[in-house]
C-alpha positions as CSV (number, residue, x, y, z in Angstrom):
1,M,24.6,-18.3,-4.3
2,G,23.0,-16.2,-7.0
3,D,20.1,-18.2,-7.2
4,A,19.5,-17.6,-3.3
5,H,19.6,-14.0,-4.0
6,E,17.4,-14.0,-7.1
7,Q,14.9,-16.3,-5.1
8,I,15.3,-14.0,-1.5
9,D,14.6,-11.2,-4.6
10,Q,11.1,-12.7,-6.0
11,L,10.0,-13.8,-2.1
12,R,10.7,-10.4,-1.1
13,L,8.6,-8.8,-4.0
14,E,5.4,-11.0,-3.4
15,L,5.4,-9.9,0.4
16,R,5.7,-6.5,-0.4
17,R,3.2,-6.8,-2.9
18,G,0.6,-7.4,-0.2
19,V,1.5,-4.5,2.0
20,L,1.5,-1.7,-0.7
21,V,-2.2,-2.2,-0.6
22,L,-2.5,-1.6,2.8
23,A,0.2,1.1,3.0
24,V,-1.3,3.2,0.1
25,L,-4.6,3.5,1.9
26,S,-3.6,4.1,5.1
27,Q,-2.4,7.5,3.6
28,M,-5.7,8.8,1.9
29,D,-7.5,10.0,4.4
30,T,-6.6,13.2,2.7
31,A,-6.8,13.9,-0.9
32,R,-3.3,13.1,-2.8
33,Y,-2.0,13.4,-6.1
34,G,0.6,10.4,-7.2
35,Y,4.3,11.9,-6.5
36,S,3.2,13.8,-2.8
37,L,2.1,9.9,-1.5
38,I,5.1,8.3,-3.4
39,Q,7.3,11.1,-1.5
40,R,5.3,10.6,2.1
41,L,5.3,6.7,2.1
42,A,9.5,6.8,1.2
43,A,9.6,9.6,4.1
44,Q,8.1,6.4,6.4
45,G,10.5,4.2,4.9
46,L,8.6,2.4,1.9
47,D,10.0,3.2,-1.2
48,I,7.6,2.7,-4.4
49,E,8.2,3.5,-7.8
50,E,5.9,5.0,-10.2
51,G,5.4,2.4,-12.5
52,T,3.8,0.5,-9.4
53,L,1.9,3.5,-7.8
54,Y,-0.1,5.2,-10.5
55,P,-1.5,1.2,-11.7
56,L,-2.4,0.5,-8.3
57,L,-4.1,4.0,-7.6
58,R,-6.0,3.1,-10.8
59,R,-7.3,-0.3,-9.5
60,L,-7.9,0.7,-6.1
61,E,-10.4,3.3,-8.2
62,K,-11.8,1.0,-10.1
63,Q,-12.7,-1.5,-6.9
64,G,-14.5,1.9,-5.7
65,L,-12.2,1.9,-2.6
66,L,-10.4,5.2,-3.9
67,E,-12.3,8.1,-5.2
68,S,-10.5,10.9,-7.4
69,E,-10.7,14.7,-9.2
70,W,-8.5,16.3,-11.3
71,E,-7.4,19.6,-10.1
72,V,-6.6,21.9,-13.1
73,G,-5.7,25.0,-11.0
74,E,-1.6,25.0,-10.6
75,T,0.9,24.9,-14.0
76,R,-0.6,21.0,-14.7
77,P,-3.6,19.4,-14.3
78,R,-3.6,16.8,-10.8
79,K,-5.3,13.5,-10.3
80,Y,-5.9,13.3,-6.1
81,Y,-7.2,10.6,-5.1
82,R,-9.0,9.7,-1.9
83,L,-10.7,7.2,0.4
84,S,-14.4,6.1,-0.9
85,P,-16.8,5.4,2.4
86,V,-16.1,1.7,0.8
87,G,-12.4,1.7,1.1
88,R,-12.3,3.4,4.7
89,E,-14.3,0.2,6.0
90,V,-12.2,-2.3,3.7
91,L,-9.2,-0.1,5.3
92,T,-10.4,-0.7,9.1
93,T,-10.8,-4.6,8.2
94,L,-7.6,-4.9,6.6
95,C,-5.7,-3.0,9.3
96,A,-7.4,-5.4,12.1
97,E,-6.4,-8.4,9.7
98,W,-3.1,-6.8,9.6
99,D,-2.9,-6.6,13.1
100,E,-4.0,-10.4,14.1
101,T,-1.4,-11.5,11.1
102,V,1.2,-9.3,12.5
103,K,0.5,-11.1,15.8
104,V,0.6,-14.9,14.5
105,M,4.0,-14.3,12.6
106,R,5.3,-13.4,15.6
107,G,4.4,-16.0,17.5
108,I,5.6,-18.2,14.6
109,L,9.1,-16.8,13.8
110,Q,9.9,-16.5,17.7
111,G,8.8,-20.3,18.0
112,E,6.2,-19.4,20.9
113,N,4.0,-21.6,19.0
114,H,6.0,-25.2,18.6
115,E,4.7,-28.4,20.1
């Protein structure tokens, strides 16, 4: 039975990877630093580890979907991220894709599309 649990864990990770980008982009209308984003997502039921989030933020910035700036006025410098104009466009498109995917999957899983 351990094999089934391992497979489920692996498949859950694969499924989760796809939604993390959408979840992160959806929270970036306001400038946020990494830890505040972790807390915000956790409060909404999506736990994400620092080791997953920070590389994702850097990758999204490199792809031009996020912009960043350093805030040095507090006790320690923090890098704040926010959606870029391209990121906003991508988010809008991904949200529409998500809605359509959920609709299709709901139909498949509830048997509406079976012959």
